[in-house]
C-alpha positions in Angstrom: -5.1 -15.5 -8.2 -5.5 -16.2 -4.5 -7.3 -14.2 -1.8 -7.8 -14.1 1.9 -4.8 -16.0 3.2 -4.0 -15.3 6.9 -0.3 -15.6 7.9 1.4 -15.5 11.3 1.3 -17.4 14.5 -2.0 -18.8 15.7 -2.6 -16.2 18.4 -1.4 -13.0 16.6 -1.2 -13.2 12.8 0.8 -10.3 11.4 -1.0 -9.9 8.1 -3.7 -11.2 5.8 -3.2 -11.5 2.0 -6.3 -9.9 0.5 -5.3 -10.6 -3.1 -2.4 -12.4 -4.7 -1.5 -11.9 -8.4 1.7 -14.0 -8.6 2.1 -13.5 -12.4 2.2 -9.7 -12.0 -0.4 -7.5 -13.6 0.2 -4.6 -16.0 -1.9 -1.4 -16.0 -4.2 -2.8 -18.7 -5.1 -5.6 -16.2 -5.9 -3.3 -13.3 -8.9 -1.0 -13.4 -10.5 1.2 -10.7 -14.1 1.6 -9.6 -14.1 5.0 -7.8 -17.1 6.2 -5.9 -18.7 7.4 -2.7 -20.1 4.0 -2.0 -16.6 3.0 -1.0 -16.1 5.8 1.5 -15.9 5.2 5.2 -19.2 5.1 7.1 -19.2 7.2 10.3 -19.4 5.1 13.5 -22.8 5.3 15.4 -21.0 5.8 18.7 -20.8 9.6 18.9 -18.0 9.6 21.5 -15.9 7.2 19.5 -16.5 9.3 16.3 -15.6 12.5 18.2 -12.3 10.9 19.3 -11.1 11.3 15.7 -10.9 15.1 16.0 -9.5 14.9 19.6 -6.6 12.6 18.6 -5.8 14.7 15.5 -5.7 17.9 17.5 -3.4 16.3 20.0 -1.1 15.1 17.3 -0.9 18.5 15.6 -0.1 20.2 18.9 2.9 17.8 19.3 3.9 18.1 15.6 2.9 21.3 13.9 4.3 20.0 10.5 1.5 17.5 10.2 -1.0 18.2 7.4 -4.2 16.6 6.4 -4.0 15.3 2.8 -6.5 13.3 0.8 -6.0 9.6 0.3 -7.7 6.8 -1.6 -9.8 4.5 0.7 -9.5 0.8 -0.1 -13.1 -0.6 -0.3 -12.3 -4.0 -1.7 -11.8 -5.4 -5.2 -13.1 -7.9 -7.7 -11.2 -10.1 -10.1 -11.9 -12.2 -13.1 -10.0 -14.4 -15.6 -6.8 -16.2 -14.8 -6.2 -19.9 -14.2 -8.7 -22.2 -15.7 -10.1 -19.6 -18.1 -9.2 -18.4 -21.5 -9.1 -14.8 -20.3 -6.1 -13.0 -18.8 -6.5 -12.1 -15.1 -8.0 -8.7 -14.4 -8.5 -6.9 -11.1 -10.9 -4.0 -10.4 -9.9 -2.0 -7.3 -12.8 -0.4 -5.4 -11.7 3.0 -4.1 -13.3 5.8 -2.2 -11.9 8.9 -0.6 -10.5 9.5 2.9 -7.8 11.6 4.5 -4.8 11.4 6.8 -6.7 13.0 9.7 -9.3 10.2 9.6 -6.6 7.6 9.3 -4.9 8.9 12.4 -8.2 9.0 14.2 -9.5 5.5 13.2 -6.8 3.1 12.2 -4.2 4.6 14.4 -6.6 5.3 17.3 -5.6 3.5 20.5 -9.3 2.3 20.4 -9.0 1.2 16.8 -10.5 -2.2 17.4 -13.8 -0.6 18.6 -14.2 0.8 15.0 -14.4 -2.8 13.7 -17.6 -4.7 13.2 -17.8 -8.4 14.2 -18.1 -9.7 10.7 -16.5 -12.4 8.5 -16.8 -10.0 5.6 -13.6 -8.0 5.6 -15.0 -4.9 4.1 -18.0 -4.8 6.3 -15.7 -5.4 9.3 -13.7 -2.3 8.3 -16.5 0.0 7.1 -15.9 2.5 9.9 -12.1 2.8 9.4 -10.3 5.2 7.1 -8.1 2.3 5.6 -6.2 4.4 3.0 -4.5 2.3 0.4 -0.8 2.4 0.7 1.7 1.0 -1.8 5.1 -0.7 -1.6 7.7 -1.9 -4.2 9.8 -5.0 -4.1 12.8 -3.9 -6.2 15.4 -6.4 -7.5 18.8 -4.9 -8.4 20.9 -6.1 -11.3 23.0 -8.1 -8.9 19.9 -9.9 -7.6 19.5 -8.1 -4.3 16.3 -6.6 -2.8 16.1 -3.0 -1.6 14.9 -2.5 1.9 14.8 0.8 3.9 15.1 1.4 7.6 12.5 4.0 8.7 13.5 7.2 10.5 12.9 7.5 14.2 10.8 10.7 13.4 8.1 9.1 11.3 4.6 8.6 12.6 4.3 4.9 12.1 6.8 2.1 12.9 9.9 4.2 13.5 13.1 2.2 13.0 11.4 -0.7 11.3 12.4 -2.2 7.9 10.1 -1.5 5.0 10.0 -1.8 1.2 10.0 1.6 -0.5 6.5 3.0 -0.9 3.9 5.5 0.2 0.4 6.2 -1.3 -1.3 6.8 -4.6 -2.4 10.5 -4.4 -5.9 11.7 -5.5 -4.6 15.2 -6.0 -2.0 14.0 -8.5 -4.8 13.4 -11.0 -7.0 16.3 -10.0 -9.4 14.6 -7.6 -10.5 16.7 -4.6 -14.0 15.3 -4.0 -16.7 13.0 -5.4 -18.0 15.5 -8.0 -20.5 14.5 -10.7 -19.0 14.0 -14.1 -20.5 13.2 -17.5 -19.9 9.7 -18.9 -17.0 10.7 -21.1 -15.0 12.6 -18.4 -15.8 9.7 -15.9 -14.2 7.2 -18.2 -11.1 9.4 -18.7 -10.8 9.7 -14.9 -11.1 5.9 -14.5 -8.2 5.5 -16.9 -6.2 8.1 -14.9 -7.0 6.3 -11.7 -5.7 3.0 -12.9 -2.5 4.6 -14.2 -2.0 6.5 -10.9 -1.8 3.1 -9.1 1.4 2.4 -11.2 2.7 6.0 -11.6 2.5 6.6 -7.8 4.8 3.6 -6.9 7.3 4.7 -9.5 7.3 8.2 -8.0 7.8 6.8 -4.5 10.7 4.6 -5.5 12.5 7.4 -7.4 12.0 9.9 -4.5 12.8 7.5 -1.7 15.9 5.7 -3.0 17.2 8.2 -5.6 17.4 6.0 -8.7 16.5 7.5 -12.1 13.1 6.4 -13.4 14.7 5.0 -16.6 16.7 2.5 -14.6 13.4 0.8 -13.4 11.2 -1.6 -15.3 7.5 -0.9 -15.4 5.9 -2.0 -12.1 3.9 -5.3 -12.0 1.0 -5.4 -9.5 1.4 -8.5 -7.3 -1.4 -8.1 -4.8 -2.7 -6.5 -1.6 -1.8 -7.4 2.0 -3.6 -6.0 5.1 -1.8 -5.5 8.4 -3.8 -7.2 11.2 -2.7 -4.5 13.7 -5.1 -1.6 12.9 -6.2 -3.1 9.6 -3.9 -1.2 7.3 -4.1 -2.2 3.5 -1.1 -1.9 1.1 -0.9 -2.7 -2.6 2.5 -4.3 -3.7 4.4 -4.1 -6.9 7.5 -5.8 -8.3 10.1 -4.1 -10.5 13.7 -4.6 -11.4 16.5 -2.0 -11.5 19.3 -2.0 -14.1 21.7 -0.6 -11.4 23.9 -2.7 -9.1 23.2 -2.4 -5.4 26.4 -0.4 -4.7 25.4 2.2 -7.3 22.0 2.5 -5.6 23.6 2.9 -2.2 25.5 6.0 -3.6 22.4 7.5 -5.2 20.3 7.0 -2.0 22.3 9.7 -0.1 20.8 12.4 -2.4 17.3 11.0 -2.5 14.5 13.6 -2.4 12.6 11.8 0.4 15.7 10.6 2.3 14.4 12.1 5.6 11.8 9.3 5.9 14.5 6.6 6.2 18.0 6.4 7.7 19.6 3.6 5.8 19.2 1.5 2.6 20.0 -2.2 2.6 20.5 -4.5 -0.5 19.3 -7.8 1.0 19.7 -11.4 -0.2 16.7 -13.7 0.2 18.3 -15.1 3.4 18.8 -11.6 4.7 15.2 -10.7 3.8 13.8 -13.7 5.7 15.3 -12.3 8.8 14.6 -8.6 8.2 10.9 -9.4 7.4 10.3 -10.3 11.0 11.1 -6.6 11.9 8.7 -5.2 9.2 5.2 -3.9 9.8 2.7 -6.6 9.1 1.6 -5.2 5.8 5.2 -5.3 4.5 5.6 -8.8 5.9 2.6 -9.5 3.6 4.5 -7.8 0.7 7.4 -10.2 1.2 4.9 -13.1 1.2 3.4 -11.9 -2.1 6.9 -11.7 -3.5 7.6 -15.3 -2.5 4.4 -16.4 -4.1 5.5 -14.7 -7.3 8.9 -16.5 -7.2 7.1 -19.8 -6.6 4.8 -19.2 -9.5 7.7 -18.4 -11.8 9.4 -21.7 -10.8 6.2 -23.7 -11.5 5.9 -22.0 -14.9 
């Protein structure tokens, strides 16, 4: 496993690789430590903190369909095992709670850089930002193409850009609405549900966004986390294959449940992907880098 790689040109890197798992991890190799200790810390600058509500109110006035949903906040990770040990690699994700409103008011705030602390420690640097954990899937078709979507002009972030299918793991899918106190037994059950939600959520996103049946997809393999340098947005990436050919997927895409978020589906070769990645948000450029690390590891093996 590798961590903390910074990629891009010297002046403006597009993303940082926070964690690379090129062999691909299964649900049994990914656990979650969930707690209030990983929640966002309010900024001491009262005016800056108040701007969160102001920006949200402005956004709602312009778009009445916006709603404030709970998200998991990425508060770091730990890993063990892997190369040079006799243990299989294992990652523990550190997750707190945040919401879409706070994401819009911190990470997407025009003054987002003022929320950052001058620290070499990534998680201390971002302690005042919402930083919800997104997810993305690199999907290989049976004819060895990779699925890429072009975002709608109506979405809030990066309209018109290329992205891999994805979204967010959802706290409410597994009954989490707050940090309530649980006994040890129910806490352990919730930790298992949390780990599974990391994998279930990306499967849901893929099925909803591109319209393929779930049984045409292999189980997702977790390949790492990238963080966009612009507004420090973290995203977990997964790899899966689809038993359908790209032309079949193109046809199914037209009736996808979440088709409104994108306007076109592409089945890209690696050469196409190299070019399209330059027009992706930084975190998805990082997803492509994680995929290439996975390919390199497979060649070495």
